[in-house]
C-alpha positions in Angstrom: -24.4 63.5 7.0 -24.1 65.7 9.8 -20.8 67.5 11.1 -20.4 64.8 14.0 -18.9 62.0 14.8 -18.8 58.8 17.3 -15.4 57.5 17.7 -14.9 54.0 19.3 -10.9 53.7 20.5 -9.2 50.7 20.7 -12.1 47.9 20.8 -9.9 45.4 19.9 -9.3 41.6 20.4 -6.3 42.8 22.9 -8.4 44.4 25.1 -10.0 41.3 27.1 -10.5 42.5 30.4 -13.5 44.5 31.0 -14.7 45.7 27.4 -17.7 42.8 27.2 -19.4 45.3 30.0 -19.7 48.0 27.6 -19.8 46.0 24.4 -23.7 46.2 24.3 -23.8 49.8 25.4 -21.3 50.9 22.3 -23.2 48.7 20.0 -26.2 51.0 20.7 -24.1 53.8 20.4 -23.5 52.6 17.0 -27.6 51.9 16.4 -27.7 55.7 17.2 -25.3 57.5 15.4 -26.6 55.3 12.3 -29.8 55.9 12.9 -28.8 60.1 13.1 -27.0 60.2 10.0 -23.4 60.6 12.4 -20.3 59.0 11.3 -19.1 56.1 12.7 -15.7 55.9 13.0 -13.2 53.2 14.3 -9.5 54.0 16.1 -7.2 50.4 16.1 -4.5 50.8 17.9 -0.7 49.3 16.8 2.2 48.1 19.2 5.3 48.9 17.3 7.5 48.6 20.7 10.1 45.4 20.4 8.8 42.9 22.5 5.5 43.9 23.2 2.8 41.1 23.8 -0.3 43.2 23.0 -1.7 45.2 19.6 1.0 43.6 17.4 0.3 44.5 13.9 -1.2 42.3 11.4 -2.4 39.7 14.7 -5.4 38.4 15.7 -4.8 40.5 18.9 -5.0 43.8 16.7 -8.2 43.4 15.0 -11.6 44.9 15.9 -13.5 43.1 18.5 -15.9 40.3 16.7 -18.9 41.6 18.7 -19.0 45.1 18.3 -20.9 46.1 15.1 -19.1 47.4 12.4 -21.2 49.6 9.8 -18.6 52.0 8.4 -15.6 51.6 6.8 -13.8 54.7 8.7 -11.2 52.0 10.8 -7.9 54.6 11.6 -4.8 52.7 12.7 -3.0 54.5 15.6 0.8 54.0 16.6 0.3 56.1 20.3 -2.5 56.9 22.6 -4.1 59.8 21.0 -6.0 59.3 17.9 -5.5 62.5 16.1 -1.7 61.3 15.6 -3.5 59.2 12.8 -2.6 61.7 9.9 -5.7 59.7 7.9 -8.1 60.3 10.3 -7.1 64.1 11.1 -7.5 64.3 7.2 -11.3 62.7 7.4 -11.6 65.1 10.2 -11.4 68.1 7.8 -12.2 66.4 4.5 -15.8 66.1 6.8 -15.6 69.4 8.5 -16.2 67.7 11.9 -16.6 69.5 15.1 -18.1 67.7 17.2 -17.3 64.3 18.5 -18.6 61.7 20.9 -16.1 59.2 22.7 -16.6 55.7 23.5 -13.9 52.7 24.2 -10.6 51.7 26.1 -8.7 52.9 27.8 -10.2 55.4 30.1 -6.4 56.3 31.7 -4.8 56.1 28.3 -5.7 56.5 24.9 -9.6 57.4 25.4 -7.9 60.3 28.0 -4.9 61.4 25.4 -7.7 61.5 22.6 -10.2 63.7 24.4 -7.4 65.8 26.0 -6.1 66.8 22.4 -9.0 67.2 20.8 -10.6 69.5 23.4 -7.4 71.3 23.0 -7.7 71.9 19.5 -11.4 73.4 20.4 -13.5 70.6 18.8 -17.2 69.4 21.0 -16.3 66.6 22.9 -18.8 64.2 25.0 -17.5 61.2 26.5 -20.5 58.7 26.7 -19.6 57.6 30.2 -21.3 54.0 30.2 -19.5 53.4 27.1 -16.0 53.8 28.3 -13.8 51.3 30.1 -10.4 50.7 31.5 -8.0 48.2 32.5 -8.3 50.1 36.3 -11.9 50.3 36.7 -11.0 52.2 40.1 -9.9 55.3 37.7 -13.2 55.4 36.2 -14.8 58.2 38.4 -11.2 59.9 38.9 -11.2 59.7 35.0 -14.3 61.3 34.0 -13.9 64.3 36.6 -10.6 65.1 34.4 -12.4 64.8 31.0 -14.9 67.4 32.3 -12.4 69.8 33.9 -10.8 69.6 30.3 -13.9 70.6 28.9 -15.7 67.5 28.0 -19.3 66.8 28.7 -19.6 63.6 30.3 -23.2 61.7 28.9 -24.6 58.6 28.8 -26.7 56.9 26.5 -29.6 57.8 27.9 -28.9 61.6 27.4 -28.5 61.2 23.5 
């Protein structure tokens, strides 16, 4: 297994807005990772805040989206935007000596942004798959891609893999 990982962030049933537009590309990225012996990691968000309507633990909304290919048992739950806040995820990174990450998922202005920022801050290589991420506010996508790049992430698309 290579010291690389494809990380799919928050593609869950409660991400109803816009993810359908990128799910085909996310599944192609998963196929690419499997074909190239790259770890495939799924990050799930659970919202523990009182009165929340989305990502409630043990609900249909918090489950991974059924139209996404699930090819590994590497599913880690986070309770904050940054995927590195999951100890199980960081333990997996250490145990497998992963140093390069390919990022797909939602939401570009929240959890994807926080995860990319914190991965770069920790000096990991980060490749954002621009055609495999989405946002609740798609008008912010170009701004987010520029932000990721300004923090040292490489912006690529599926055809660049």
